[in-house]
ZAMARGU-4260 file (C-alpha; in steps of 0.2 Angstrom, whole numbers, plus 5000, padded with zeros to 4 digits):
<rodrens>
0) 4544/6308/4501 | 4551/6326/4493 | 4538/6339/4488 | 4542/6346/4472 | 4533/6355/4458
5) 4535/6339/4448 | 4529/6327/4463 | 4514/6320/4454 | 4505/6304/4461 | 4493/6294/4451
10) 4475/6286/4461 | 4464/6277/4457 | 4449/6281/4469 | 4432/6276/4470 | 4416/6283/4467
15) 4413/6299/4478 | 4398/6300/4489 | 4388/6316/4493 | 4373/6321/4503 | 4363/6338/4498
20) 4357/6347/4484 | 4367/6358/4473 | 4358/6376/4475 | 4362/6387/4462 | 4357/6406/4465
25) 4347/6414/4451 | 4338/6431/4449 | 4331/6426/4433 | 4339/6441/4424 | 4354/6445/4414
30) 4366/6431/4409 | 4364/6417/4419 | 4368/6403/4405 | 4386/6400/4412 | 4384/6398/4432
35) 4367/6387/4425 | 4378/6375/4415 | 4393/6376/4429 | 4378/6372/4440 | 4370/6356/4431
40) 4389/6351/4429 | 4394/6352/4447 | 4378/6342/4450 | 4382/6328/4438 | 4401/6327/4444
45) 4392/6325/4462 | 4379/6317/4458 | 4367/6327/4468 | 4352/6334/4464 | 4349/6353/4457
50) 4340/6366/4466 | 4338/6383/4462 | 4335/6397/4475 | 4330/6414/4471 | 4327/6430/4483
55) 4316/6445/4481 | 4324/6461/4490 | 4312/6466/4503 | 4296/6479/4499 | 4301/6496/4506
60) 4290/6501/4522 | 4281/6517/4519 | 4279/6531/4529 | 4261/6536/4533 | 4262/6550/4546
65) 4271/6542/4563 | 4263/6525/4557 | 4276/6511/4546 | 4262/6500/4537 | 4275/6487/4529
70) 4269/6480/4511 | 4253/6471/4509 | 4256/6451/4509 | 4249/6450/4494 | 4261/6461/4485
75) 4273/6450/4493 | 4265/6436/4485 | 4265/6445/4469 | 4281/6451/4468 | 4288/6430/4473
80) 4278/6424/4458 | 4284/6434/4447 | 4302/6431/4451 | 4296/6410/4450 | 4290/6415/4432
85) 4307/6425/4426 | 4319/6412/4434 | 4307/6395/4427 | 4308/6405/4410 | 4325/6410/4410
90) 4334/6395/4415 | 4322/6380/4408 | 4333/6381/4392 | 4348/6377/4401 | 4341/6365/4415
95) 4327/6357/4407 | 4308/6355/4413 | 4306/6364/4430 | 4303/6347/4438 | 4319/6341/4434
100) 4324/6355/4446 | 4317/6362/4461 | 4314/6383/4465 | 4313/6391/4480 | 4311/6408/4481
105) 4310/6417/4496 | 4311/6438/4503 | 4324/6445/4511 | 4342/6451/4508 | 4352/6442/4493
110) 4366/6436/4499 | 4361/6430/4517 | 4344/6424/4511 | 4355/6411/4497 | 4366/6405/4513
115) 4352/6403/4525 | 4343/6392/4509 | 4359/6383/4507 | 4358/6379/4525 | 4341/6375/4528
120) 4340/6362/4513 | 4357/6355/4517 | 4365/6358/4503 | 4381/6352/4498 | 4387/6367/4487
125) 4380/6386/4482 | 4383/6390/4463 | 4383/6409/4463 | 4388/6421/4449 | 4398/6437/4451
130) 4390/6454/4449 | 4401/6472/4453 | 4412/6472/4466 | 4416/6492/4465 | 4417/6500/4483
135) 4401/6507/4482 | 4395/6491/4480 | 4406/6483/4495 | 4398/6499/4508 | 4380/6495/4498
140) 4381/6478/4503 | 4375/6475/4486 | 4390/6460/4481 | 4380/6445/4482 | 4394/6432/4480
145) 4405/6440/4493 | 4391/6439/4507 | 4386/6423/4500 | 4405/6417/4504 | 4404/6425/4522
150) 4387/6419/4528 | 4388/6401/4521 | 4392/6386/4528 | 4393/6375/4515 | 4406/6376/4501
155) 4403/6389/4487 | 4407/6389/4469 | 4410/6407/4462 | 4406/6408/4444 | 4413/6424/4433
160) 4408/6430/4418 | 4421/6427/4408 | 4422/6407/4415 | 4419/6395/4401 | 4404/6382/4408
165) 4413/6364/4405 | 4417/6348/4416 | 4432/6354/4428 | 4447/6345/4423 | 4460/6357/4431
170) 4458/6362/4450 | 4473/6371/4461 | 4468/6371/4481 | 4478/6383/4492 | 4482/6370/4506
175) 4486/6377/4525 | 4481/6361/4531 | 4467/6367/4541 | 4449/6359/4541 | 4442/6371/4531
180) 4455/6369/4517 | 4456/6351/4518 | 4434/6353/4515 | 4441/6363/4499 | 4453/6351/4493
185) 4438/6337/4495 | 4428/6345/4486 | 4438/6351/4470 | 4442/6333/4471 | 4423/6326/4467
190) 4420/6339/4456 | 4433/6332/4446 | 4426/6316/4447 | 4418/6317/4431 | 4432/6322/4421
195) 4442/6310/4410 | 4461/6306/4409 | 4472/6322/4409 | 4461/6328/4425 | 4475/6336/4438
200) 4471/6342/4458 | 4485/6353/4462 | 4489/6357/4481 | 4499/6373/4486 | 4504/6376/4501
205) 4510/6396/4501 | 4522/6398/4514 | 4527/6417/4517 | 4542/6424/4507 | 4559/6421/4513
210) 4573/6431/4510 | 4586/6425/4496 | 4573/6410/4493 | 4565/6408/4476 | 4546/6406/4476
215) 4546/6387/4472 | 4560/6382/4486 | 4557/6373/4502 | 4568/6357/4501 | 4568/6359/4520
220) 4551/6359/4522 | 4547/6346/4510 | 4562/6332/4512 | 4556/6316/4516 | 4552/6314/4534
225) 4547/6331/4535 | 4530/6336/4544 | 4525/6344/4531 | 4527/6330/4519 | 4519/6318/4531
230) 4503/6330/4529 | 4503/6328/4512 | 4504/6310/4511 | 4490/6310/4523 | 4479/6324/4513
235) 4481/6313/4496 | 4476/6297/4507 | 4460/6307/4513 | 4456/6314/4496 | 4460/6297/4485
240) 4442/6289/4489 | 4433/6306/4483 | 4444/6309/4467 | 4440/6303/4451 | 4450/6289/4442
245) 4459/6297/4433 | 4464/6312/4443 | 4482/6318/4444 | 4488/6327/4460 | 4503/6338/4463
250) 4510/6347/4477 | 4520/6361/4478 | 4526/6371/4492 | 4531/6391/4484 | 4533/6405/4495
255) 4526/6424/4492 | 4508/6433/4494 | 4492/6420/4493 | 4482/6425/4481 | 4497/6431/4469
260) 4505/6413/4470 | 4488/6404/4468 | 4484/6415/4453 | 4499/6411/4445 | 4500/6393/4449
265) 4483/6393/4440 | 4489/6400/4426 | 4505/6389/4424 | 4494/6375/4424 | 4478/6384/4412
270) 4466/6378/4428 | 4448/6380/4427 | 4446/6382/4446 | 4456/6388/4461 | 4449/6381/4480
275) 4451/6390/4496 | 4448/6388/4512 | 4441/6401/4524 | 4443/6405/4542 | 4449/6423/4541
280) 4447/6438/4551 | 4430/6445/4555 | 4416/6455/4544 | 4421/6473/4547 | 4442/6467/4545
285) 4435/6460/4529 | 4428/6474/4523 | 4440/6486/4526 | 4455/6475/4522 | 4448/6461/4511
290) 4452/6442/4514 | 4461/6429/4504 | 4444/6421/4498 | 4435/6438/4494 | 4450/6444/4486
295) 4449/6430/4474 | 4432/6432/4471 | 4434/6450/4466 | 4447/6446/4453 | 4441/6429/4447
300) 4446/6426/4431 | 4442/6409/4434 | 4428/6400/4444 | 4433/6399/4462 | 4428/6388/4476
305) 4428/6394/4494 | 4424/6381/4509 | 4421/6388/4525 | 4427/6379/4540 | 4415/6366/4545
310) 4406/6359/4561 | 4417/6353/4575 | 4410/6335/4571 | 4419/6336/4552 | 4434/6349/4558
315) 4439/6335/4571 | 4439/6322/4556 | 4449/6333/4543 | 4460/6337/4555 | 4465/6321/4564
320) 4466/6314/4547 | 4479/6326/4539 | 4486/6335/4553 | 4486/6322/4566 | 4480/6333/4579
325) 4465/6345/4581 | 4464/6360/4596 | 4448/6366/4598 | 4451/6384/4609 | 4433/6389/4611
330) 4418/6382/4623 | 4405/6380/4608 | 4417/6366/4601 | 4422/6358/4617 | 4405/6348/4618
335) 4405/6339/4600 | 4423/6337/4601 | 4424/6327/4618 | 4408/6317/4613 | 4416/6312/4599
340) 4433/6307/4606 | 4421/6296/4619 | 4412/6288/4605 | 4426/6284/4596 | 4437/6278/4613
345) 4424/6272/4626 | 4431/6256/4634 | 4448/6258/4630 | 4461/6256/4644 | 4468/6273/4647
350) 4483/6281/4660 | 4476/6298/4666 | 4487/6311/4674 | 4481/6328/4681 | 4495/6341/4687
355) 4497/6357/4693 | 4506/6365/4678 | 4514/6378/4692 | 4519/6364/4705 | 4519/6347/4692
360) 4513/6338/4708 | 4496/6329/4702 | 4479/6332/4706 | 4475/6312/4702 | 4485/6300/4694
365) 4475/6284/4686 | 4488/6269/4680 | 4477/6255/4678 | 4456/6261/4670 | 4446/6260/4655
370) 4438/6276/4646 | 4420/6278/4653 | 4416/6295/4645 | 4423/6314/4645 | 4410/6330/4643
375) 4408/6347/4643 | 4394/6354/4657 | 4389/6370/4647 | 4382/6378/4664 | 4395/6372/4676
380) 4408/6375/4662 | 4417/6364/4667 | 4425/6345/4659 | 4419/6329/4670 | 4428/6313/4667
385) 4422/6297/4671 | 4434/6282/4671 | 4428/6264/4674 | 4438/6250/4684 | 4445/6237/4675
390) 4435/6218/4678 | 4418/6218/4684 | 4416/6228/4702 | 4405/6242/4691 | 4415/6255/4703
395) 4418/6272/4693 | 4429/6285/4695 | 4423/6303/4692 | 4433/6319/4692 | 4431/6337/4686
400) 4441/6353/4679 | 4435/6371/4681 | 4440/6385/4671 | 4444/6375/4656 | 4453/6384/4640
405) 4459/6372/4628 | 4455/6354/4622 | 4467/6344/4611 | 4467/6328/4602 | 4481/6319/4596
410) 4480/6302/4584 | 4489/6292/4572 | 4477/6296/4560 | 4458/6299/4557 | 4454/6282/4565
415) 4466/6279/4580 | 4466/6292/4595 | 4483/6294/4608 | 4482/6307/4618 | 4467/6319/4625
420) 4472/6333/4633 | 4462/6347/4643 | 4470/6364/4649 | 4462/6374/4662 | 4468/6388/4672
425) 4476/6378/4688 | 4476/6361/4680 | 4482/6352/4666 | 4473/6332/4662 | 4483/6322/4649
430) 4473/6305/4645 | 4484/6292/4634 | 4475/6278/4627 | 4485/6263/4629 | 4481/6251/4616
435) 4480/6251/4597 | 4463/6248/4593 | 4456/6258/4579 | 4442/6269/4584 | 4425/6272/4577
</rodrens>
């Protein structure tokens, strides 16, 4: 398949499935109608309930001599009650009677508290309006939308003041094939589900600019049988079950700056939504330099969807489905990744080789066995392998790998694992799965 600006595929997928509420952030002040209507449309498109969260900033601490006395609990309760009343009065004309949606008002730093509320509620999506984005606001930490994006572990829909609240019809997704960007594409596809004929999902892969090439060139990377074309095919198959029946998918390869190219394509196709994944640098680097996600939020003239990197098991599902491989280089990921691999493949026939990379001599070689388990022991900081002997003897072989530096899974697709690789300081463990049985 050749990926070009005219490459369009139509799908007729089924109904999307969504768990968790759509969480609307509101303070009961200002021009909240656009953001509230967008949240209502998003909840309808996702088939989700609608919840509202408000945040009351902490009361300043009063100084009495050398003693510091916090504001009285009664005063805190009064401020929360005032915020609840203001939000209910402001949103009722848009969202309907308070019985139709839930309201949670809490005290704390605004952006962080909204992100925590989404985590606590296991929300499917957070919807927040934009505010000021000046340098002083960035230093003072008052960029609420950007703060929510940085702290949330669920997708965030950022609605600018200039946006027109309506059912989304055209979405542009920045696609680098990471789990975060695939998550953004899945969420955008679900939001398009309610749109009628003519809805479009435009997947845009942005490459660094190359000399003497136009922005839309790239025939070598998108030629039939290329790795990029294969990934796009797999991405289409993943998105098909969650996109609406009328959604048209268009895959494009462009060269240039990420924000500039996504904005250009969004303008060209009259998109009302731009979606990206975020897995960028540290908070300090983003504060000083910015990231693609925060730049899109700050410069937004249309609604922006930002999806964070999902937890390890979901990352495993998405990256195997689209890329056919997933690599985990941090210890917190190894337990969930190896547990998922074991659950998907326990009992399958395997071939095991554990070599010393410098000499390529064998520490372990198993040609005939079945997978019992591969686990990560965080206390001993090692990977442990259990191999069951064939037949009914009940014999088991165990082997431990210390000083692990990385774990990688290679698969045909999201349901057919082929190889597990465990890299360590003094060993390389390779487990090949020998049958084609689908995993769970």
